[in-house]
N, C-alpha and C positions, 0 to 999 in steps of 0.2 A: 457419464461424465463425473469428473471429481473436481469440485468447488471448493476453493478456500477462500474463506472471508475473513479479511483482516480488519478489526475494528482498533481505532485509535482515540476514540473519545471517551472521556470518563464521565459523561451525561446520562448513560444507561437507556431507559426507555424514552426519556426527553431529547435525544440525541437525533437530529436529522440527518445527518451521514450515517447512522446506524438505519434509520426508517428507509432511506433510499436503498443502501445495502442492501437490507432485507428484500425491498420491493424488486431490486435487479434479481435477487436470487431466487424469488419465487416466480419470476417470468421466466427465467431458467430453467427451473423444475416442471414448468408448464410445458415447455419446448423439449427438454431433456426428462421425460419421467423419473428414470431410473438412477438421478443424479446422487451422488454423495456428497453432502455438505460438511466441511470441516471447518468451525471457528476457531479463530485465533485472537484472543480480545487482549491487545496489549497494554489495557490498562489493569487487568487484572494480575498480571505477569511481566510487570515492565522489565525491559532489558536496561542493563546498566550502562552508562556512558563507558566508552573504550579507555581503559586505562593500560597501562605498559604490557601487564600481565596477558590481555587479551590480544595486543599486537604481537608480542613475543610468539602466542601461541598460533596464532594467524599465518606467520611467516617460519616456522619451523616443523620440519616433518614430524608427524604422528607419534614415532617411535622414540623420540627426544622429548616429549611432554612428560612433566612432572606432574603428580596428581593435580596439583593447584591448577596447571594450565588444561589439564584435560577437562576439569571443573569450569574454567572460565570459557572454553570453546562450546561448551554445551547449547547455550542458547544459539549461537550461530550455526551449528550443526544440525540442530532440528529445524531451524527456520528453513534452511538451505533444502534440507530433504522434503520438508512441506511444499517449497516451491516447485521441486523437481518432480513430485507426485501429481500436482494439479496440473489439471486440463485448462481450467478458469480460475482467475483469481479476481476477486472482488475487494478493492482496498476503499476505505472508509477514510475521508480526507476531511476534518473538519478544518476551515480556515481560520488560523489564530496570526494575528499580526503579521497579514500579508503574506503567510506562509504555512506550513507544516506544523503540528504540535510535536514535541521533544519526543514524546513515545513514539512517532513514526519515524523519527530521525534516527533514533538509536536501534530501532529494527534494522532501518537501512543499512547502518553502519556495521552492523552484525550480519548482513547478508551481502555484503559486498568483499569479496574475496578474492584476491588474484589467484587466478590457477585452479580457481574452484567454480566461482560465479561468470569470470569475464579472464581473457588474456589481453595482452596488449605488445604490439609488437611496433616495426617502424611504418606499418600501413595503420595503425591507430588501435582502437579498442575493438574485441572482438567477442560478444556474449554468449555464455555458454547456456544460458537458461532461454532454450527457443522452444515453438510451436505451442505457445502459451496466449490465450486471450485475456486480456486484462480490461476490468472496468473500474473507473475511479468514482466513488461516490462522494461529491464536492458538496460541502454544505457552507453556506456564510450569510453572515446578516445582512451585507450590502449587496450590490450587483458588482461582478467582476468579469462576466463573460463579454461584455460589451461596454461601451460608453465611456466616460471621462476617467473611472477608476479601472479599466480593465487592465492599465498598466501596473497596477498595484499587486495583481495576481502573480507572485512568483512560486506559487505552489505546483499549479499545473505545469508550465515548462519545465521546471526541476524535475517533476515525478518522469515525464515524458522522457527527458534527457537520460537521466539515471536509468530508469526500468529499459529503457531501450538498449543503453550501454550494455545492459547485461542477456540483451538478445529478445527482451520484451517488448517487440514493437508493434505489435496488434493492441491498441490501446483506444477505447471510447471512454468521454468523459460525459457522465451526466451529473447535472447541476440541480441543487436546492438553494435558492438563491434569493436575498431581500427579505430574510426571515425577522430583520429588525427594521425593516421598513415599513410603516403602517398602512401606506396603500398596499403593499405586495405581501406581506406576510401571512394573510389568510389562505391565500391562494398558493403559497411557493411550493409547500409540499406536493400538492395535488399535480401541480405544474410538471415539477420535476418528475414525479412518477410515471405522469402522461407521457413523457418524452422517451421514455426508456423502449428500445426496441432490442431483442437480443435475437 
């Protein structure tokens, strides 16, 4: 199995989404002993926000690209190749202001390419990144899986919809939540890891 680990938290070893993502990968490696893991830390190689040059490169044939366009599209081409090559994708999702961090959003913008990762017609969207298993390693200070704040979780439904539109519909969410809640924080990571089944 080829496993791709997407990291979007800048907190390094202190990050709960990274810890949970690593725990998911360890369980996958136990199940698939010969797995190969590739880690892509978006905070070490941040993707630029889309500008006119990127969009022009996305929507024009490769043979017409200027050297500047060829350079601008590299992040996108590399990341799409990583997705296509992977069997399993683990995405770390630190929960920022009810949604995802901008590092992860920038990655999303670069992997969303009409004719490359999806097509659309009169019947809707058709994803081209198929036959993948995706795990979201979600980490939050509060509890958003249930209760009165559940409606504030805009990250999970967004990622499910977006990744599903690209063809990645086999998706499971695991959570470390309540890490800022005094009564929950000490057991939050252990509870999250224990919930993982692969």
